[in-house]
N, C-alpha and C positions, 0 to 999 in steps of 0.2 A: 211637266205634263199634268194635267187635271187628275184630280183625285178619285173620277170614275176612270180614268185609267190605267192608273194604280191599282183600283180594285180588280181590275180585267187582269193585267198583268204577275198581279200578286197568285192567280190561280194557274197561270203558267211559266212561272219564275220562282220556281223554290227559293223564300228566304226575301224575294224581296217586297219588304214590308214597311217601307216611310220616308220621307223624306230625307234628302240629303244620304242615301246609302253611295257606294259608287262600285261601278259595273265596267264591264268590256262590253267593247259592240265589236260585231265583226260585219263589214259590208262587204259582202260577196262581189264578184265581177272576174275582169279579166287580171283586174290587177287587187289580190282582194286585199282590205287590211282590217287589223284589227285594233281598236283604239282602247287605252288601257286609261283607269283615272278617269273616269268619264260620272259625274256627277249627278244623280236625277235630283231636279227640282220638283217640289208639288206642290201645285196652289190653283185655287179654283179658277184664277184669270188666265192660266196656263192652255197652250195646245201641245199636245204630243210631236214636239219637233226636235231636231238638234239641229245646231251651227257648227260648222268646223270649220279651221283658217283655212284659206285659198289653197296655200302649198299644201297641206293635208289632203286638201281636194282632189289637188293636180296630181301628187303622187298616186294617186289609187286612179284615178281617169275618173273620178266623181261628176254627174250634172247635179242638176236643181231637180228635188223629188227621188233623188235616187231612196233607196230603202235599206238599213241596218238592221241588225237584230242584238237583243242582249245575252252574250254570251257567255256570261259567266257573274257572280258576285262577287266583288276584290273586300269588302268589308262594308260593317253598315255604321253608321257614328251613332 
């Protein structure tokens, strides 16, 4: 994500405050999935996007453009 995305999310996700914090991502759907140990990276050249392994996407029946949500903060480094 870029710094503007982080600033927006800080107001909506308690404790999400910096680059390299680790979160859980929940992807709803008919085969809901929660992905843990997801590292947040912040840089002005980045876009708000997440790329996951093909096997994980297939297990959750995900397609390009699926949306996930920060489900919780695991820790901040």
